[in-house]
N, C-alpha and C positions, 0 to 999 in steps of 0.2 A: 691607647695605643699597644702597638703590636712593638716587640721586643725580638730582638733575634743576635747570639753572639759570635764574633766573628773574631778569636784565640784571644790576644791582647787589646780587645777591644770589643765595649758593647753599644749595639745600634737599635733607638726606639724614634720610631714615625709618631710627633706630637700635634695636638689640634689647638688651635687659639679658641677664645671663643666666638668666634667668627666665621672659624669652619676651616681655617686654612690650617693647610698640613705644611710640616716642615719636620727633618731629619734631623735627630739629635743623635752625635757621635763620638762617644768619651774613650780615648784612650786609657790602658794603663802603663804604657810603657812611651817616654817623655820623648824618646828618639821617633818613633813614629809618629807622634804627634806633630813634633819639628816639620818630619816629609811632608808631612801629608799638608799643613797648615804651608809649606813653601809650595809644593806643587800646584795645588788652588791659586796661590797668587799668581802664578811664574808660568806655567804651561797649561792648566786646565782651560783658562777662560778662554783659549784659540778652540775649543772643542765646540763651542756655543751648545744650542741643546742636546747636544750629546754626553752633556756631562751636568751632573747637578752644578750649580753657584754656590761656594762659602758664603755665608749673611753673615757668622761674628764665628771668634773663635776666643777661647778660653783659655791662657797657657796655665790658670794657679789647678783648675780642674782636667785640663786635658781635653774640653769637649771643644766639636765643633758644631755649630750651626747651618745646617744646607738645603737647600731649596728641596723638594718633594717631586719627583714625577716619577706619575703613573707610567707601569709598565707588567708588564708578565716575564716572573725572569724566566732567563730562555734554559734556565737548568731545567725546568717543571715541562719544558715540550716533551709531547711525546719522538720517542726516539724515530729515527729510520722515518719519520716525515718530513714531505716537501716544508708544513713551518718549521723546522727547524734548518732545512736546507738553506732557506730564504733568513734566516734569522744569524747565522754563519756569514752568508755573503753581506750582510749587514754589517755586521761585526769585523769584515777584513775592511770595508769601507770604513768605518771608525778609527783602527788602529793605523790604518794609511793617513788618516786626518791626525793622529798621533804624533807619528814617526816625521811628517812632515815641519812638525812647529821645529822654529829656530831653535834649537839649543842651547842658544846664549854664546857667550865665551868659552874658552876648553878649560877643563877644570886641571889641574897641576897633577892629577893621579893619573896612570894611563892606565887605559883599561882593560888590556888585555893579560896587562902584569898582574893587575888587580885581582881579576878573574882566575889567574891564574894559581894565584896563593890565598883566595877564598878554596879552590879545591885541593890544595898543599893542606889547608887550615881540617877541612871539611874529613881529608883520608888520616892525617894525624888523628883525631878524633871515632872515625869508623874503626880504625887499627887498634886504635889501647881498649876502644870496650870489646873488642873480638867481633866485630860484625864482618868484619872483610878476610879474604885468605891473603895470604903473602903473597900471589900472582895477581889478585885483584890491585892489593898495596902495591906495586910494583909499577901496573898498569896508569893506575893513577898518578902517581908520579910522573911515569915516563910522559902522559899525553897535559899534563901541566906544565911542564918544560916546552915541551910543544907550542901549545899556545901561547906561552909568554912572549912567545918570538912570532905570534901569528901576525896580521895584517886583519882588525874587524872596521866595519861598518859601523858607526857608532853613532846611538839619535837617542832622544827622549823614550825612554822605555815602559810601561804600566806593572811589569815583571810579577806579574799576576794574571797575566788575560784569558780566563777562561771562562765559561759559560755562568759557573756562579756571581761574576761579577758583571754579569750582563742583564740590562731591561728589554725587553721588546718593544717599544711604545707602539702607537695608536696609530704613527704613519711609517710602519714597517720597518723606521730606523733602528739602531741598536744606543743606547745608552751606556755608560759606562762609570763605573763604582768604586771605591777604595782606592787610593791614590798614595797610600802611607808606602808603598814600596820604589815608586817612582823615581828615578834618576836616570841619568846620562848613564847607558850599558850599550850592552853590543844591542843590533837591533834584532838577529836571530832569537834571541831569549826571549822576546816575546810569543814566539811559536813552539817554542818547546812544549809545553804541557799541552798544547793543541795538537801536538805531533803525537805524542807517547800515551797524551789521557784521554783521545776522542778520535784522533783521524784513522789510527791503525783500526780502530773498529768501524769505520765506516768509510774509507776514505772516500765520497759523495761528498762529504763532511769539509773535505781539504781542499778538492775543487770549487765547491760553493764559497769558502772562504777567501780565496787568491783571486777568483772572480770579482770581487770586492773590495780587494786588497790592490791587483793590478800587477803584480811582480810576483814569479815561480822563484825559489830557488834557486839560484847556480850553482856551480860543483863546491867551489869553496863555501858557501852559505851550506849546503847541504854537508857536509863535513863539520863545520860546526855546531850542525842542528846534533849531531852525534855527538861529540864533545859535549855539547852543555845538557844531551840528553845524559849524559854520566854524572854530569853535577846535579843534575834534579834527582837521579835514583839514589845519588851516593847522600844529599843532605835529606829525602827520605828515608832513607835509611834510617840515618841518625835519630832523627828529629819528630818522626810522625808517628802517628798513632797505631794500631795494630796493621788496619786497614793499607795504610801510607806507608808503613815498613815495608809491608809485603808487597807492593809493587815498587818501590825502590829497590826490592833485594831482587827481585824478578828482571827487572829492569837492568839494573846495574851489571847484574851474572853476565845477560843476556850482550850487553855491548862488549864490554872489557873482553869477552870473550871472543866476540867477531872480530877485535880490533887486534887481540893477539894472533888469532887464525888468517886475520890481513897479512899482519909483519911477520910471521915465517913463511908465508906464500912469494913475499917480496924478496924475503932472504935466499 
């Protein structure tokens, strides 16, 4: 039996007496358990073999039993190789499938307003902890105000879409795991961690991904990528470990500074 930790959840691969393998995932947070069960029952079946199947869920222990899909973690592929680029292309195709799933009735929550309020909330936490400068705080608040008035394309989003949650299967496709954050959100948000944590260091991965995804970013979506990059940097700075906080600090400083300079130039 193999185990690994996933923040608020633990995962184990278990084998029954007949040699069949399953994935046992146990959450510590009720909210994450409820969200993942909802995702597996509502949207994930539309992905077919590109995601595990939910076999059982126990609310008392906050545990899920999932089908086991053999594959190579994409995060373990050698960087800069053609194998890694092929995996990113396959991951783009899988995300296209996810984003094409009918989301169902629109929720009462307004997605841009919800995200703007999240940015304000994280900004207040960072400010109170002394993690951001007054200039950064001002730019984040100004960006949140703008986001609240922005039209965004929303769909069903994974919201942690990056190689640590991808398995490359024997047929060359990518299976996605860990749907505990999945909900209707701004489509571009599924690309932010790829952009700032992966594609910048190797633009070929970006091109490979969009070849599979089938849609490049337009001007408005590129602007949203910057805004959501600021949000990713902010949350990483506040809640991340030392390495993730350093990434958040660097990214947030870069993006807030570039937006201030752009605003001054327009003025």
